[in-house]
C-alpha positions as CSV (number, residue, x, y, z in Angstrom):
1,M,31.0,-6.7,7.5
2,G,32.1,-3.1,7.0
3,S,29.4,-0.2,5.9
4,L,29.0,0.8,2.3
5,S,29.7,4.3,1.3
6,K,26.4,6.1,0.2
7,E,28.0,6.1,-3.7
8,E,28.2,2.4,-3.3
9,S,24.9,0.3,-3.9
10,P,24.6,-2.5,-1.9
11,I,22.5,-4.1,-4.5
12,Y,24.2,-6.0,-7.8
13,D,24.1,-8.8,-10.0
14,V,20.6,-7.8,-11.5
15,K,18.6,-9.9,-13.8
16,I,15.5,-9.4,-15.5
17,S,13.0,-11.5,-17.1
18,T,9.0,-12.1,-17.3
19,V,6.9,-14.9,-15.9
20,G,3.4,-15.9,-17.0
21,P,0.6,-18.2,-16.4
22,G,1.9,-21.9,-17.2
23,Y,-0.7,-22.1,-19.5
24,V,-3.5,-20.2,-21.4
25,S,-5.6,-18.8,-19.0
26,G,-7.1,-15.4,-19.8
27,Q,-8.3,-16.2,-23.3
28,G,-8.0,-12.7,-24.2
29,A,-11.0,-11.6,-22.1
30,V,-10.9,-7.9,-21.4
31,Q,-11.3,-7.0,-17.6
32,E,-13.5,-3.2,-17.5
33,L,-12.1,-1.0,-14.6
34,N,-14.7,1.0,-12.4
35,G,-14.5,4.1,-11.2
36,M,-12.7,3.9,-7.7
37,D,-10.0,1.7,-9.4
38,L,-9.3,4.5,-12.1
39,A,-9.3,7.0,-9.1
40,M,-6.3,4.9,-7.8
41,K,-4.3,4.9,-11.0
42,L,-1.6,6.6,-9.8
43,H,-1.1,4.8,-6.3
44,Y,1.5,2.0,-6.4
45,V,1.8,-0.9,-3.4
46,R,5.3,-1.8,-2.6
47,N,5.6,-4.5,0.0
48,V,8.7,-6.3,1.0
49,Y,8.9,-9.8,2.9
50,Y,11.7,-10.8,4.5
51,F,12.3,-14.5,5.0
52,R,15.1,-16.7,6.6
53,I,17.3,-19.0,4.5
54,Q,15.1,-21.8,5.0
55,A,12.1,-20.7,2.9
56,L,13.9,-20.9,-0.5
57,E,16.9,-22.9,0.3
58,G,18.0,-25.3,-2.4
59,M,15.3,-24.2,-4.8
60,T,16.9,-23.0,-8.0
61,I,15.7,-19.9,-10.0
62,I,13.9,-22.5,-12.6
63,N,12.2,-24.3,-9.3
64,I,11.1,-20.5,-8.3
65,K,9.6,-20.2,-11.6
66,E,7.8,-23.4,-11.8
67,T,5.6,-22.2,-8.7
68,M,5.2,-18.8,-10.3
69,F,3.8,-20.7,-13.7
70,N,1.4,-22.4,-10.9
71,W,0.5,-19.3,-9.0
72,L,-0.4,-17.2,-12.1
73,N,-2.6,-20.1,-13.8
74,H,-4.9,-18.8,-10.8
75,A,-4.2,-15.2,-10.8
76,Y,-4.1,-14.2,-14.5
77,I,-5.8,-10.7,-14.4
78,P,-2.7,-9.3,-13.0
79,C,-0.9,-10.7,-15.8
80,G,-2.9,-8.6,-18.5
81,R,-1.9,-5.3,-20.1
82,L,-3.6,-2.1,-20.3
83,R,-5.6,-1.1,-23.3
84,K,-7.7,2.2,-24.0
85,S,-10.9,2.3,-25.8
86,D,-11.6,4.7,-28.8
87,S,-13.0,7.3,-25.8
88,G,-9.9,6.6,-23.8
89,R,-11.0,4.7,-20.9
90,P,-8.6,1.9,-19.9
91,S,-9.3,-1.6,-19.5
92,I,-7.1,-4.8,-18.6
93,K,-6.7,-7.0,-21.8
94,C,-6.0,-10.5,-20.1
95,N,-3.5,-11.6,-22.6
96,D,-1.3,-13.6,-20.0
97,C,1.7,-11.3,-20.6
98,G,3.1,-12.0,-17.2
99,V,4.5,-10.5,-14.3
100,R,8.2,-8.9,-14.7
101,L,10.7,-11.1,-12.3
102,I,14.0,-9.4,-11.3
103,E,16.7,-11.1,-9.6
104,A,19.3,-9.5,-7.2
105,K,22.1,-10.1,-4.5
106,C,22.9,-7.9,-1.8
107,K,26.3,-7.3,-0.2
108,M,24.7,-7.1,3.7
109,S,23.3,-9.7,5.7
110,M,19.6,-9.4,6.3
111,D,20.1,-8.5,9.7
112,E,22.5,-5.9,9.0
113,W,20.0,-4.3,6.2
114,L,16.6,-4.5,9.0
115,E,19.0,-2.8,11.5
116,S,20.5,0.0,9.6
117,R,17.6,1.0,7.0
118,H,14.6,2.7,8.2
119,G,11.8,3.6,5.7
120,E,13.6,4.4,2.7
121,G,15.8,1.5,2.5
122,H,13.3,-0.9,2.0
123,K,12.7,0.7,-1.7
124,L,15.9,-0.5,-2.8
125,L,14.3,-4.3,-2.4
126,V,11.1,-3.8,-4.7
127,P,10.5,-2.4,-8.2
128,N,10.0,1.1,-8.1
129,Q,8.6,1.5,-12.0
130,V,5.3,3.0,-13.0
131,L,2.5,2.2,-15.7
132,G,3.3,3.7,-18.9
133,P,4.2,5.8,-21.0
134,D,4.1,2.5,-22.9
135,L,0.8,1.4,-21.5
136,P,0.3,-1.8,-23.2
137,Y,3.9,-3.0,-22.4
138,S,3.9,-2.1,-18.8
139,P,3.4,-5.0,-16.1
140,L,0.8,-4.3,-13.7
141,V,2.5,-6.4,-10.9
142,L,6.5,-6.8,-10.5
143,M,8.3,-9.4,-8.2
144,Q,12.0,-8.9,-6.9
145,L,13.9,-11.5,-5.5
146,T,17.0,-10.3,-3.4
147,K,19.3,-12.7,-2.3
148,F,21.3,-11.5,1.3
149,E,24.5,-12.4,2.0
150,C,23.6,-14.4,5.1
151,G,21.3,-16.5,2.4
152,G,18.0,-14.8,3.4
153,T,15.8,-13.4,0.9
154,A,13.6,-10.4,0.2
155,V,10.7,-11.1,-1.7
156,G,9.5,-7.4,-3.2
157,I,5.8,-7.1,-5.1
158,S,5.3,-4.1,-6.7
159,W,1.4,-3.8,-7.2
160,A,-0.6,-1.2,-9.9
161,H,-3.4,0.1,-7.0
162,V,-5.7,0.1,-10.4
163,L,-6.0,-3.6,-9.7
164,G,-6.8,-3.4,-6.0
165,D,-5.8,-2.0,-2.5
166,V,-3.5,-3.7,-0.1
167,F,-5.8,-6.0,1.2
168,S,-6.1,-7.5,-2.6
169,A,-2.1,-7.2,-3.6
170,V,-1.4,-9.3,-0.3
171,G,-4.1,-11.8,-1.1
172,F,-2.7,-12.4,-4.4
173,T,1.0,-12.9,-3.1
174,N,-0.6,-15.1,-0.5
175,L,-1.5,-17.6,-3.6
176,W,2.3,-17.6,-4.5
177,G,2.8,-19.0,-1.0
178,L,0.1,-21.9,-1.7
179,A,1.6,-22.4,-5.1
180,T,5.0,-23.2,-3.1
181,N,3.4,-25.7,-1.4
182,K,1.6,-27.5,-4.1
183,Q,-2.0,-25.6,-2.9
184,Y,-4.5,-23.8,-5.1
185,P,-7.5,-22.1,-4.9
186,A,-11.1,-23.8,-6.0
187,Q,-11.6,-20.6,-8.5
188,P,-9.1,-18.1,-10.0
189,L,-8.8,-14.9,-8.7
190,R,-11.2,-12.5,-10.1
191,M,-12.1,-8.6,-10.0
192,A,-15.3,-7.7,-8.2
193,H,-17.5,-5.0,-9.3
194,P,-20.9,-5.1,-7.4
195,Y,-22.3,-2.0,-6.1
196,N,-22.6,-0.5,-9.2
197,E,-25.6,1.5,-8.8
198,A,-27.0,3.8,-11.3
199,H,-26.9,7.6,-10.6
200,E,-28.9,10.1,-11.7
201,S,-26.3,12.7,-11.9
202,K,-22.6,12.5,-12.3
203,V,-20.7,14.3,-9.5
204,P,-18.4,17.4,-10.2
205,A,-14.8,16.3,-9.5
206,K,-14.5,19.6,-7.6
207,D,-16.8,18.9,-5.0
208,L,-14.5,15.8,-3.7
209,V,-12.9,16.4,-0.4
210,A,-11.0,13.4,-0.2
211,T,-9.0,13.5,-3.8
212,K,-6.7,16.1,-5.3
213,R,-7.1,16.8,-8.6
214,V,-3.8,16.6,-10.8
215,G,-2.5,16.2,-14.4
216,P,-3.9,15.4,-16.9
217,V,-1.2,12.7,-16.9
218,G,-2.0,11.0,-20.1
219,D,0.0,7.4,-20.5
220,H,2.3,8.1,-17.9
221,W,0.8,7.2,-14.6
222,I,2.8,9.0,-12.3
223,T,2.7,12.6,-10.6
224,T,5.4,14.7,-9.4
225,N,5.7,16.4,-5.8
226,D,6.0,20.0,-5.3
227,M,8.1,19.0,-2.4
228,K,10.6,16.2,-1.6
229,M,8.7,13.4,0.1
230,E,10.8,11.3,2.7
231,T,9.5,8.2,4.4
232,F,10.4,7.0,8.0
233,S,9.0,4.3,10.6
234,F,8.9,3.3,14.1
235,Y,7.2,0.4,16.0
236,V,5.0,0.5,18.7
237,S,4.9,-1.8,21.0
238,K,2.2,-3.5,23.1
239,P,3.2,-1.4,26.4
240,D,3.7,1.6,24.3
241,L,-0.2,1.6,22.9
242,T,-1.5,1.3,26.0
243,R,0.2,3.9,27.6
244,V,-1.0,6.1,24.7
245,Q,-4.7,5.3,25.2
246,S,-4.3,5.8,28.7
247,K,-2.6,9.7,28.3
248,I,-5.5,10.0,25.6
249,C,-8.4,8.9,27.7
250,G,-7.7,10.2,31.2
251,E,-10.0,9.5,33.5
252,K,-12.8,8.6,30.8
253,D,-12.4,5.1,30.9
254,H,-15.3,4.2,29.5
255,Q,-14.6,5.9,26.3
256,Q,-11.7,4.0,25.1
257,I,-10.3,4.9,21.6
258,P,-9.2,2.1,19.7
259,P,-5.7,1.2,18.5
260,F,-5.8,3.0,14.9
261,E,-7.7,5.9,15.6
262,S,-5.8,6.7,18.8
263,I,-2.3,6.4,16.5
264,C,-4.1,8.8,14.1
265,A,-5.1,11.2,16.7
266,L,-1.6,11.3,17.9
267,V,-0.1,11.6,14.5
268,W,-2.3,14.3,13.3
269,Q,-2.1,16.6,16.3
270,S,1.8,16.0,16.0
271,V,1.9,16.8,12.3
272,A,-0.5,19.6,13.0
273,K,2.1,21.3,15.4
274,V,4.9,20.9,12.5
275,K,2.9,22.5,9.9
276,H,1.4,24.9,12.5
277,G,-2.1,23.7,12.4
278,S,-4.0,25.5,9.6
279,K,-2.8,23.3,7.0
280,V,-4.2,20.0,8.3
281,K,-7.9,20.8,9.6
282,V,-9.1,18.0,7.3
283,V,-7.8,14.4,6.6
284,T,-8.8,11.4,4.9
285,I,-9.1,8.0,6.9
286,C,-9.0,4.7,4.9
287,K,-10.1,1.5,6.4
288,N,-11.3,-2.1,5.3
289,D,-14.9,-2.3,5.3
290,S,-16.0,-5.2,7.3
291,K,-19.5,-5.0,5.9
292,R,-18.4,-6.1,2.5
293,S,-17.0,-9.4,1.5
294,F,-14.6,-10.0,-1.0
295,E,-13.2,-13.2,-0.8
296,G,-11.2,-14.4,-3.7
297,A,-11.2,-11.1,-5.4
298,I,-9.2,-8.2,-6.4
299,T,-10.9,-4.8,-5.7
300,N,-10.7,-1.2,-4.7
301,K,-14.0,-1.0,-3.4
302,A,-13.6,-2.7,0.1
303,Q,-11.9,0.2,1.5
304,T,-13.8,3.2,2.8
305,I,-12.4,6.6,2.2
306,K,-13.7,9.1,4.8
307,V,-13.2,12.7,5.4
308,V,-12.7,13.9,8.6
309,K,-13.0,17.7,9.1
310,T,-12.7,20.2,12.1
311,D,-13.3,23.7,12.7
312,S,-11.3,23.8,16.0
313,S,-7.4,24.3,16.5
314,V,-6.1,20.6,16.0
315,E,-3.0,21.5,17.9
316,E,-5.2,22.9,20.8
317,S,-7.8,20.1,20.7
318,S,-7.6,17.0,23.0
319,L,-6.7,13.4,21.7
320,M,-10.0,12.5,23.0
321,E,-11.9,15.1,20.7
322,L,-9.6,14.2,17.7
323,G,-10.1,10.5,18.1
324,L,-13.8,10.8,18.6
325,L,-13.8,13.0,15.4
326,I,-12.2,10.0,13.7
327,M,-14.4,7.3,14.8
328,N,-17.5,8.8,14.4
329,Q,-17.6,11.8,12.0
330,G,-15.9,10.7,9.2
331,V,-17.9,11.2,5.6
332,D,-17.4,8.3,2.8
333,E,-16.6,9.5,-0.4
334,R,-16.3,6.2,-2.3
335,M,-19.8,6.8,-4.1
336,K,-18.7,10.5,-5.0
337,I,-15.5,9.6,-6.5
338,E,-17.3,6.6,-8.2
339,E,-19.8,9.2,-9.9
340,A,-17.0,11.5,-10.7
341,L,-15.3,8.7,-13.0
342,E,-18.4,7.2,-14.4
343,G,-19.1,7.4,-18.4
344,D,-16.3,7.2,-21.4
345,N,-15.5,10.8,-21.9
346,E,-12.0,12.2,-20.9
347,L,-11.8,11.4,-17.4
348,P,-10.1,13.4,-14.6
349,D,-6.8,12.2,-12.8
350,F,-6.9,12.6,-9.1
351,L,-4.6,11.4,-5.9
352,V,-6.6,9.7,-3.1
353,Y,-3.4,9.2,-0.8
354,G,-2.0,12.6,0.1
355,G,-4.4,14.9,-1.2
356,N,-5.3,15.3,2.4
357,L,-2.8,14.1,5.0
358,T,-4.3,10.2,4.6
359,F,-4.2,7.4,7.7
360,V,-4.7,4.0,6.4
361,D,-5.7,1.2,8.6
362,L,-3.7,-2.3,7.4
363,T,-3.9,-3.6,10.8
364,D,-5.9,-6.5,9.6
365,V,-4.2,-7.2,6.4
366,P,-2.7,-10.5,6.4
367,F,0.7,-9.8,5.5
368,Y,2.5,-12.6,7.6
369,E,-0.1,-15.3,6.1
370,L,2.4,-15.8,3.0
371,D,3.7,-19.2,3.7
372,V,6.6,-20.0,1.5
373,R,7.0,-23.8,2.1
374,G,6.2,-24.2,5.8
375,N,8.2,-20.6,6.4
376,R,6.6,-17.4,7.3
377,P,8.4,-13.8,7.0
378,V,10.4,-12.7,9.7
379,Y,9.5,-8.9,9.1
380,V,7.0,-7.4,6.0
381,N,7.2,-3.6,5.2
382,C,4.3,-1.8,3.1
383,A,4.5,1.5,1.0
384,I,2.2,3.1,-1.0
385,D,4.2,5.1,-3.5
386,S,3.1,8.3,-5.6
387,V,1.0,10.3,-3.0
388,G,0.1,13.6,-2.4
389,D,2.1,16.3,-1.0
390,E,-0.1,16.2,2.6
391,G,1.6,12.8,3.3
392,V,0.2,9.5,4.1
393,V,0.5,7.1,7.7
394,L,0.1,3.5,7.3
395,V,0.0,1.7,10.1
396,F,0.5,-2.2,9.8
397,P,1.1,-5.2,12.3
398,V,4.1,-7.2,13.2
399,R,4.4,-10.6,13.5
400,K,1.6,-12.0,16.2
401,N,4.8,-13.4,18.5
402,D,5.7,-10.0,18.6
403,S,3.1,-8.6,21.7
404,D,0.6,-7.5,18.9
405,G,2.6,-4.3,18.1
406,M,2.5,-2.6,15.1
407,T,4.7,-0.6,12.5
408,V,3.7,3.3,11.8
409,S,5.1,4.2,8.4
410,I,4.9,8.0,7.5
411,T,5.5,9.8,4.4
412,L,6.0,13.6,4.3
413,P,7.7,16.3,3.1
414,E,11.3,16.1,3.7
415,K,11.3,19.5,5.5
416,H,8.8,18.4,8.4
417,I,10.4,14.8,9.0
418,S,12.7,16.0,11.4
419,E,10.7,18.1,13.6
420,L,8.0,15.3,13.4
421,N,10.5,13.0,14.8
422,S,11.4,15.0,17.6
423,V,7.9,15.9,18.6
424,L,6.8,12.2,18.6
425,K,10.1,11.3,20.7
426,K,9.9,14.2,23.3
427,E,6.1,13.8,24.0
428,W,5.2,10.1,23.4
429,S,8.9,8.6,23.5
430,L,8.0,7.6,20.2
431,S,10.4,7.1,17.2
């Protein structure tokens, strides 16, 4: 089909409804939020899953909603709504208010869409709402089903990070896949709040390096950037990665830098060249903590939040030096963040992603385990919304049969995007 003008939206015939559990499940319980949950409250996970026609072929919207009724019976906490105590501390009222469902159509085929859209285009296929200003009426999760001209479907999931991290969001979504196959977990999804050790003193918010203090935002959980932000992404194949790692390590084959850390070092130095170094001597590295198991739970405590600093010039450092710094010198600030958000008094508002240039390792997230009636997505895009001006870099997998390559998605101030793209292309043949 012909290309669309910039003024003409490719998305049309939008319908909105709400779907909750098929039976009373939460029973009015209150789910308390811990410090890490509240530290993440201004961030949102936006995932888009692309399916061929077979996944939902023959299913009416009523059929789809029936699968959602059964799904949400086993995942009722994300169907709740936020409430505040007299002190102002938020919690989740498990009142079965449900997930907002958006139905839409697209004037393009799925292949045309994927070929013509990079980074920003996925945003049209996932709801971009935030929490508030009417917190008691704001859904924590929104789902958008967009039917392409070819019959394929994009499933967009907007997930409030206050519920849990990307692993949690994907685990929640994968339960819907089970429901489409009439399979259900033995126990409902729960929020995990272990490791709440008693602290002798509260950490001042100004002592945190991994976060940026903002606000206060009140009941409208969003923050504005000083600069316009833009996202672009590129694919790194297995041969690309081997080439990069070989260039980083040179003759020091005994000091292999792992794939994620290699990409972090490469992008860190490239951004330093674009920003001329001094502003990116501190980065934040977020990775899943393999030592903690939260199976069957949603949580913000399964992700390490490590600060990595250097006094040297990032531009002039070797990538091996940067990679080893990232691997060995990160200081995890999870406990400090937790302490800073203890108590019932007025709490500070933070940005974690983008407070420093932030790298997020999503290479082990089971995006492609979403199975809708025996069909897996052909592509999945992940984004984290409402990030600070220093930007965020997400590294996530493509389908396993694509030679274990990965997608790198970078969100930075718009003015840096073109130059960064040029650096990556010229020096690394990546773009």
